[in-house]
Chimera marker file (.cmm) of the C-alpha trace (Angstrom):
<marker_set name="trace">
<marker id="1" x="-21.877" y="-7.805" z="12.452" r="1" g="1" b="0" radius="0.5"/>
<marker id="2" x="-22.095" y="-4.609" z="10.519" r="1" g="1" b="0" radius="0.5"/>
<marker id="3" x="-21.510" y="-3.968" z="6.874" r="1" g="1" b="0" radius="0.5"/>
<marker id="4" x="-17.984" y="-2.531" z="6.627" r="1" g="1" b="0" radius="0.5"/>
<marker id="5" x="-14.824" y="-4.251" z="5.551" r="1" g="1" b="0" radius="0.5"/>
<marker id="6" x="-14.046" y="-8.119" z="5.736" r="1" g="1" b="0" radius="0.5"/>
<marker id="7" x="-11.127" y="-8.687" z="7.538" r="1" g="1" b="0" radius="0.5"/>
<marker id="8" x="-9.536" y="-10.791" z="4.675" r="1" g="1" b="0" radius="0.5"/>
<marker id="9" x="-10.252" y="-7.417" z="2.467" r="1" g="1" b="0" radius="0.5"/>
<marker id="10" x="-8.361" y="-5.340" z="5.557" r="1" g="1" b="0" radius="0.5"/>
<marker id="11" x="-6.144" y="-7.816" z="5.640" r="1" g="1" b="0" radius="0.5"/>
<marker id="12" x="-5.295" y="-7.570" z="1.665" r="1" g="1" b="0" radius="0.5"/>
<marker id="13" x="-5.657" y="-3.815" z="2.002" r="1" g="1" b="0" radius="0.5"/>
<marker id="14" x="-2.553" y="-4.086" z="4.660" r="1" g="1" b="0" radius="0.5"/>
<marker id="15" x="-0.394" y="-5.898" z="2.792" r="1" g="1" b="0" radius="0.5"/>
<marker id="16" x="-0.536" y="-3.528" z="-0.090" r="1" g="1" b="0" radius="0.5"/>
<marker id="17" x="0.234" y="-0.569" z="1.512" r="1" g="1" b="0" radius="0.5"/>
<marker id="18" x="2.933" y="-2.385" z="2.954" r="1" g="1" b="0" radius="0.5"/>
<marker id="19" x="4.068" y="-3.539" z="-0.178" r="1" g="1" b="0" radius="0.5"/>
<marker id="20" x="3.452" y="0.076" z="-1.822" r="1" g="1" b="0" radius="0.5"/>
<marker id="21" x="5.687" y="1.703" z="1.711" r="1" g="1" b="0" radius="0.5"/>
<marker id="22" x="8.048" y="-0.968" z="0.793" r="1" g="1" b="0" radius="0.5"/>
<marker id="23" x="9.018" y="0.388" z="-3.136" r="1" g="1" b="0" radius="0.5"/>
<marker id="24" x="8.843" y="4.053" z="-2.157" r="1" g="1" b="0" radius="0.5"/>
<marker id="25" x="11.657" y="3.401" z="0.749" r="1" g="1" b="0" radius="0.5"/>
<marker id="26" x="13.530" y="1.486" z="-2.004" r="1" g="1" b="0" radius="0.5"/>
<marker id="27" x="12.723" y="4.431" z="-4.143" r="1" g="1" b="0" radius="0.5"/>
<marker id="28" x="14.386" y="6.568" z="-1.723" r="1" g="1" b="0" radius="0.5"/>
<marker id="29" x="17.322" y="4.587" z="-1.151" r="1" g="1" b="0" radius="0.5"/>
<marker id="30" x="18.038" y="4.204" z="-4.992" r="1" g="1" b="0" radius="0.5"/>
<marker id="31" x="17.954" y="8.327" z="-4.926" r="1" g="1" b="0" radius="0.5"/>
<marker id="32" x="21.600" y="8.471" z="-5.873" r="1" g="1" b="0" radius="0.5"/>
<marker id="33" x="21.646" y="5.604" z="-7.963" r="1" g="1" b="0" radius="0.5"/>
<marker id="34" x="22.403" y="6.607" z="-12.032" r="1" g="1" b="0" radius="0.5"/>
<marker id="35" x="19.706" y="5.303" z="-14.426" r="1" g="1" b="0" radius="0.5"/>
<marker id="36" x="17.849" y="4.087" z="-11.692" r="1" g="1" b="0" radius="0.5"/>
<marker id="37" x="13.499" y="4.942" z="-11.991" r="1" g="1" b="0" radius="0.5"/>
<marker id="38" x="11.271" y="5.066" z="-9.902" r="1" g="1" b="0" radius="0.5"/>
<marker id="39" x="8.859" y="2.732" z="-9.026" r="1" g="1" b="0" radius="0.5"/>
<marker id="40" x="5.308" y="2.353" z="-7.367" r="1" g="1" b="0" radius="0.5"/>
<marker id="41" x="2.328" y="0.293" z="-6.834" r="1" g="1" b="0" radius="0.5"/>
<marker id="42" x="-0.540" y="0.750" z="-9.059" r="1" g="1" b="0" radius="0.5"/>
<marker id="43" x="-2.106" y="0.884" z="-5.847" r="1" g="1" b="0" radius="0.5"/>
<marker id="44" x="-6.127" y="1.034" z="-7.687" r="1" g="1" b="0" radius="0.5"/>
<marker id="45" x="-5.546" y="-2.377" z="-9.526" r="1" g="1" b="0" radius="0.5"/>
<marker id="46" x="-4.013" y="-4.105" z="-6.820" r="1" g="1" b="0" radius="0.5"/>
<marker id="47" x="-7.227" y="-3.157" z="-4.498" r="1" g="1" b="0" radius="0.5"/>
<marker id="48" x="-9.562" y="-4.286" z="-6.754" r="1" g="1" b="0" radius="0.5"/>
<marker id="49" x="-7.698" y="-7.736" z="-6.781" r="1" g="1" b="0" radius="0.5"/>
<marker id="50" x="-8.006" y="-7.693" z="-3.300" r="1" g="1" b="0" radius="0.5"/>
<marker id="51" x="-11.782" y="-6.775" z="-3.038" r="1" g="1" b="0" radius="0.5"/>
<marker id="52" x="-12.297" y="-8.633" z="-6.031" r="1" g="1" b="0" radius="0.5"/>
<marker id="53" x="-9.967" y="-11.911" z="-6.330" r="1" g="1" b="0" radius="0.5"/>
<marker id="54" x="-10.511" y="-13.284" z="-3.141" r="1" g="1" b="0" radius="0.5"/>
<marker id="55" x="-7.420" y="-15.391" z="-2.793" r="1" g="1" b="0" radius="0.5"/>
<marker id="56" x="-4.665" y="-13.693" z="-1.070" r="1" g="1" b="0" radius="0.5"/>
<marker id="57" x="-2.177" y="-16.929" z="-2.338" r="1" g="1" b="0" radius="0.5"/>
<marker id="58" x="-2.789" y="-15.398" z="-5.634" r="1" g="1" b="0" radius="0.5"/>
<marker id="59" x="-2.343" y="-11.860" z="-5.131" r="1" g="1" b="0" radius="0.5"/>
<marker id="60" x="1.149" y="-10.741" z="-6.108" r="1" g="1" b="0" radius="0.5"/>
<marker id="61" x="1.925" y="-7.115" z="-5.827" r="1" g="1" b="0" radius="0.5"/>
<marker id="62" x="3.821" y="-5.639" z="-8.629" r="1" g="1" b="0" radius="0.5"/>
<marker id="63" x="5.774" y="-2.283" z="-8.902" r="1" g="1" b="0" radius="0.5"/>
<marker id="64" x="6.179" y="-0.809" z="-11.808" r="1" g="1" b="0" radius="0.5"/>
<marker id="65" x="8.484" y="1.903" z="-12.727" r="1" g="1" b="0" radius="0.5"/>
<marker id="66" x="6.779" y="5.318" z="-13.387" r="1" g="1" b="0" radius="0.5"/>
<marker id="67" x="6.891" y="6.771" z="-16.850" r="1" g="1" b="0" radius="0.5"/>
<marker id="68" x="6.780" y="10.427" z="-17.563" r="1" g="1" b="0" radius="0.5"/>
<marker id="69" x="8.849" y="11.689" z="-14.359" r="1" g="1" b="0" radius="0.5"/>
<marker id="70" x="11.794" y="14.281" z="-14.753" r="1" g="1" b="0" radius="0.5"/>
<marker id="71" x="15.428" y="12.775" z="-15.251" r="1" g="1" b="0" radius="0.5"/>
<marker id="72" x="17.805" y="13.987" z="-13.794" r="1" g="1" b="0" radius="0.5"/>
<marker id="73" x="21.822" y="13.923" z="-16.280" r="1" g="1" b="0" radius="0.5"/>
<marker id="74" x="22.544" y="10.323" z="-14.623" r="1" g="1" b="0" radius="0.5"/>
<marker id="75" x="19.567" y="8.542" z="-15.981" r="1" g="1" b="0" radius="0.5"/>
<marker id="76" x="17.925" y="9.152" z="-12.118" r="1" g="1" b="0" radius="0.5"/>
<marker id="77" x="14.563" y="10.029" z="-11.730" r="1" g="1" b="0" radius="0.5"/>
<marker id="78" x="13.527" y="9.599" z="-8.141" r="1" g="1" b="0" radius="0.5"/>
<marker id="79" x="12.331" y="12.993" z="-6.455" r="1" g="1" b="0" radius="0.5"/>
<marker id="80" x="13.220" y="12.849" z="-2.787" r="1" g="1" b="0" radius="0.5"/>
<marker id="81" x="10.368" y="15.317" z="-1.802" r="1" g="1" b="0" radius="0.5"/>
<marker id="82" x="7.434" y="13.210" z="-4.121" r="1" g="1" b="0" radius="0.5"/>
<marker id="83" x="8.612" y="9.837" z="-2.511" r="1" g="1" b="0" radius="0.5"/>
<marker id="84" x="8.254" y="11.572" z="1.064" r="1" g="1" b="0" radius="0.5"/>
<marker id="85" x="4.771" y="12.720" z="-0.081" r="1" g="1" b="0" radius="0.5"/>
<marker id="86" x="4.033" y="9.387" z="-1.106" r="1" g="1" b="0" radius="0.5"/>
<marker id="87" x="5.280" y="7.849" z="2.212" r="1" g="1" b="0" radius="0.5"/>
<marker id="88" x="3.626" y="10.412" z="4.269" r="1" g="1" b="0" radius="0.5"/>
<marker id="89" x="0.655" y="9.429" z="2.671" r="1" g="1" b="0" radius="0.5"/>
<marker id="90" x="0.934" y="5.515" z="3.022" r="1" g="1" b="0" radius="0.5"/>
<marker id="91" x="1.339" y="5.806" z="6.286" r="1" g="1" b="0" radius="0.5"/>
<marker id="92" x="-2.036" y="7.675" z="6.980" r="1" g="1" b="0" radius="0.5"/>
<marker id="93" x="-3.483" y="4.521" z="4.968" r="1" g="1" b="0" radius="0.5"/>
<marker id="94" x="-1.996" y="1.971" z="6.727" r="1" g="1" b="0" radius="0.5"/>
<marker id="95" x="-3.046" y="3.518" z="10.385" r="1" g="1" b="0" radius="0.5"/>
<marker id="96" x="-6.448" y="3.978" z="9.077" r="1" g="1" b="0" radius="0.5"/>
<marker id="97" x="-6.567" y="0.193" z="7.993" r="1" g="1" b="0" radius="0.5"/>
<marker id="98" x="-5.321" y="-0.792" z="11.605" r="1" g="1" b="0" radius="0.5"/>
<marker id="99" x="-8.125" y="0.987" z="13.128" r="1" g="1" b="0" radius="0.5"/>
<marker id="100" x="-10.521" y="-0.435" z="10.658" r="1" g="1" b="0" radius="0.5"/>
<marker id="101" x="-9.129" y="-4.284" z="11.861" r="1" g="1" b="0" radius="0.5"/>
<marker id="102" x="-9.381" y="-2.740" z="15.714" r="1" g="1" b="0" radius="0.5"/>
<marker id="103" x="-13.200" y="-1.348" z="14.641" r="1" g="1" b="0" radius="0.5"/>
<marker id="104" x="-13.794" y="-5.399" z="13.278" r="1" g="1" b="0" radius="0.5"/>
<marker id="105" x="-12.166" y="-7.228" z="16.365" r="1" g="1" b="0" radius="0.5"/>
<marker id="106" x="-14.174" y="-4.589" z="18.772" r="1" g="1" b="0" radius="0.5"/>
<marker id="107" x="-17.552" y="-5.318" z="17.113" r="1" g="1" b="0" radius="0.5"/>
<marker id="108" x="-16.761" y="-9.457" z="17.378" r="1" g="1" b="0" radius="0.5"/>
<marker id="109" x="-15.740" y="-8.859" z="20.819" r="1" g="1" b="0" radius="0.5"/>
<marker id="110" x="-19.366" y="-6.933" z="21.604" r="1" g="1" b="0" radius="0.5"/>
<marker id="111" x="-21.356" y="-9.648" z="20.024" r="1" g="1" b="0" radius="0.5"/>
<marker id="112" x="-19.270" y="-11.910" z="22.240" r="1" g="1" b="0" radius="0.5"/>
<marker id="113" x="-20.400" y="-10.455" z="25.250" r="1" g="1" b="0" radius="0.5"/>
<marker id="114" x="-23.763" y="-9.685" z="24.511" r="1" g="1" b="0" radius="0.5"/>
<marker id="115" x="-24.262" y="-13.221" z="23.812" r="1" g="1" b="0" radius="0.5"/>
<link id1="1" id2="2" r="1" g="1" b="0" radius="0.2"/>
<link id1="2" id2="3" r="1" g="1" b="0" radius="0.2"/>
<link id1="3" id2="4" r="1" g="1" b="0" radius="0.2"/>
<link id1="4" id2="5" r="1" g="1" b="0" radius="0.2"/>
<link id1="5" id2="6" r="1" g="1" b="0" radius="0.2"/>
<link id1="6" id2="7" r="1" g="1" b="0" radius="0.2"/>
<link id1="7" id2="8" r="1" g="1" b="0" radius="0.2"/>
<link id1="8" id2="9" r="1" g="1" b="0" radius="0.2"/>
<link id1="9" id2="10" r="1" g="1" b="0" radius="0.2"/>
<link id1="10" id2="11" r="1" g="1" b="0" radius="0.2"/>
<link id1="11" id2="12" r="1" g="1" b="0" radius="0.2"/>
<link id1="12" id2="13" r="1" g="1" b="0" radius="0.2"/>
<link id1="13" id2="14" r="1" g="1" b="0" radius="0.2"/>
<link id1="14" id2="15" r="1" g="1" b="0" radius="0.2"/>
<link id1="15" id2="16" r="1" g="1" b="0" radius="0.2"/>
<link id1="16" id2="17" r="1" g="1" b="0" radius="0.2"/>
<link id1="17" id2="18" r="1" g="1" b="0" radius="0.2"/>
<link id1="18" id2="19" r="1" g="1" b="0" radius="0.2"/>
<link id1="19" id2="20" r="1" g="1" b="0" radius="0.2"/>
<link id1="20" id2="21" r="1" g="1" b="0" radius="0.2"/>
<link id1="21" id2="22" r="1" g="1" b="0" radius="0.2"/>
<link id1="22" id2="23" r="1" g="1" b="0" radius="0.2"/>
<link id1="23" id2="24" r="1" g="1" b="0" radius="0.2"/>
<link id1="24" id2="25" r="1" g="1" b="0" radius="0.2"/>
<link id1="25" id2="26" r="1" g="1" b="0" radius="0.2"/>
<link id1="26" id2="27" r="1" g="1" b="0" radius="0.2"/>
<link id1="27" id2="28" r="1" g="1" b="0" radius="0.2"/>
<link id1="28" id2="29" r="1" g="1" b="0" radius="0.2"/>
<link id1="29" id2="30" r="1" g="1" b="0" radius="0.2"/>
<link id1="30" id2="31" r="1" g="1" b="0" radius="0.2"/>
<link id1="31" id2="32" r="1" g="1" b="0" radius="0.2"/>
<link id1="32" id2="33" r="1" g="1" b="0" radius="0.2"/>
<link id1="33" id2="34" r="1" g="1" b="0" radius="0.2"/>
<link id1="34" id2="35" r="1" g="1" b="0" radius="0.2"/>
<link id1="35" id2="36" r="1" g="1" b="0" radius="0.2"/>
<link id1="36" id2="37" r="1" g="1" b="0" radius="0.2"/>
<link id1="37" id2="38" r="1" g="1" b="0" radius="0.2"/>
<link id1="38" id2="39" r="1" g="1" b="0" radius="0.2"/>
<link id1="39" id2="40" r="1" g="1" b="0" radius="0.2"/>
<link id1="40" id2="41" r="1" g="1" b="0" radius="0.2"/>
<link id1="41" id2="42" r="1" g="1" b="0" radius="0.2"/>
<link id1="42" id2="43" r="1" g="1" b="0" radius="0.2"/>
<link id1="43" id2="44" r="1" g="1" b="0" radius="0.2"/>
<link id1="44" id2="45" r="1" g="1" b="0" radius="0.2"/>
<link id1="45" id2="46" r="1" g="1" b="0" radius="0.2"/>
<link id1="46" id2="47" r="1" g="1" b="0" radius="0.2"/>
<link id1="47" id2="48" r="1" g="1" b="0" radius="0.2"/>
<link id1="48" id2="49" r="1" g="1" b="0" radius="0.2"/>
<link id1="49" id2="50" r="1" g="1" b="0" radius="0.2"/>
<link id1="50" id2="51" r="1" g="1" b="0" radius="0.2"/>
<link id1="51" id2="52" r="1" g="1" b="0" radius="0.2"/>
<link id1="52" id2="53" r="1" g="1" b="0" radius="0.2"/>
<link id1="53" id2="54" r="1" g="1" b="0" radius="0.2"/>
<link id1="54" id2="55" r="1" g="1" b="0" radius="0.2"/>
<link id1="55" id2="56" r="1" g="1" b="0" radius="0.2"/>
<link id1="56" id2="57" r="1" g="1" b="0" radius="0.2"/>
<link id1="57" id2="58" r="1" g="1" b="0" radius="0.2"/>
<link id1="58" id2="59" r="1" g="1" b="0" radius="0.2"/>
<link id1="59" id2="60" r="1" g="1" b="0" radius="0.2"/>
<link id1="60" id2="61" r="1" g="1" b="0" radius="0.2"/>
<link id1="61" id2="62" r="1" g="1" b="0" radius="0.2"/>
<link id1="62" id2="63" r="1" g="1" b="0" radius="0.2"/>
<link id1="63" id2="64" r="1" g="1" b="0" radius="0.2"/>
<link id1="64" id2="65" r="1" g="1" b="0" radius="0.2"/>
<link id1="65" id2="66" r="1" g="1" b="0" radius="0.2"/>
<link id1="66" id2="67" r="1" g="1" b="0" radius="0.2"/>
<link id1="67" id2="68" r="1" g="1" b="0" radius="0.2"/>
<link id1="68" id2="69" r="1" g="1" b="0" radius="0.2"/>
<link id1="69" id2="70" r="1" g="1" b="0" radius="0.2"/>
<link id1="70" id2="71" r="1" g="1" b="0" radius="0.2"/>
<link id1="71" id2="72" r="1" g="1" b="0" radius="0.2"/>
<link id1="72" id2="73" r="1" g="1" b="0" radius="0.2"/>
<link id1="73" id2="74" r="1" g="1" b="0" radius="0.2"/>
<link id1="74" id2="75" r="1" g="1" b="0" radius="0.2"/>
<link id1="75" id2="76" r="1" g="1" b="0" radius="0.2"/>
<link id1="76" id2="77" r="1" g="1" b="0" radius="0.2"/>
<link id1="77" id2="78" r="1" g="1" b="0" radius="0.2"/>
<link id1="78" id2="79" r="1" g="1" b="0" radius="0.2"/>
<link id1="79" id2="80" r="1" g="1" b="0" radius="0.2"/>
<link id1="80" id2="81" r="1" g="1" b="0" radius="0.2"/>
<link id1="81" id2="82" r="1" g="1" b="0" radius="0.2"/>
<link id1="82" id2="83" r="1" g="1" b="0" radius="0.2"/>
<link id1="83" id2="84" r="1" g="1" b="0" radius="0.2"/>
<link id1="84" id2="85" r="1" g="1" b="0" radius="0.2"/>
<link id1="85" id2="86" r="1" g="1" b="0" radius="0.2"/>
<link id1="86" id2="87" r="1" g="1" b="0" radius="0.2"/>
<link id1="87" id2="88" r="1" g="1" b="0" radius="0.2"/>
<link id1="88" id2="89" r="1" g="1" b="0" radius="0.2"/>
<link id1="89" id2="90" r="1" g="1" b="0" radius="0.2"/>
<link id1="90" id2="91" r="1" g="1" b="0" radius="0.2"/>
<link id1="91" id2="92" r="1" g="1" b="0" radius="0.2"/>
<link id1="92" id2="93" r="1" g="1" b="0" radius="0.2"/>
<link id1="93" id2="94" r="1" g="1" b="0" radius="0.2"/>
<link id1="94" id2="95" r="1" g="1" b="0" radius="0.2"/>
<link id1="95" id2="96" r="1" g="1" b="0" radius="0.2"/>
<link id1="96" id2="97" r="1" g="1" b="0" radius="0.2"/>
<link id1="97" id2="98" r="1" g="1" b="0" radius="0.2"/>
<link id1="98" id2="99" r="1" g="1" b="0" radius="0.2"/>
<link id1="99" id2="100" r="1" g="1" b="0" radius="0.2"/>
<link id1="100" id2="101" r="1" g="1" b="0" radius="0.2"/>
<link id1="101" id2="102" r="1" g="1" b="0" radius="0.2"/>
<link id1="102" id2="103" r="1" g="1" b="0" radius="0.2"/>
<link id1="103" id2="104" r="1" g="1" b="0" radius="0.2"/>
<link id1="104" id2="105" r="1" g="1" b="0" radius="0.2"/>
<link id1="105" id2="106" r="1" g="1" b="0" radius="0.2"/>
<link id1="106" id2="107" r="1" g="1" b="0" radius="0.2"/>
<link id1="107" id2="108" r="1" g="1" b="0" radius="0.2"/>
<link id1="108" id2="109" r="1" g="1" b="0" radius="0.2"/>
<link id1="109" id2="110" r="1" g="1" b="0" radius="0.2"/>
<link id1="110" id2="111" r="1" g="1" b="0" radius="0.2"/>
<link id1="111" id2="112" r="1" g="1" b="0" radius="0.2"/>
<link id1="112" id2="113" r="1" g="1" b="0" radius="0.2"/>
<link id1="113" id2="114" r="1" g="1" b="0" radius="0.2"/>
<link id1="114" id2="115" r="1" g="1" b="0" radius="0.2"/>
</marker_set>
């Protein structure tokens, strides 16, 4: 097979992207909640865990509060424009991950047919 990412890494990547999407949607749902602070997933750190940790069972994606974002007078710091942009980005990342999974399965089917 090719030298692309393994299915385990792709599975972890898709889980991570899904968790990040859920966090972003939660931020958007709380745009009017006084005192709510924007959360995000540390994508680089979580992806390192996916790639080098190996065991999905131990992979827990943690969302953390983002620091340094401007707050409104009610203490909420959710910026709907930022969240919309982040949601669009994660949707593209998810589509990329799905395409990579399809490519992996296509390679497996090709190898089976050629056997």
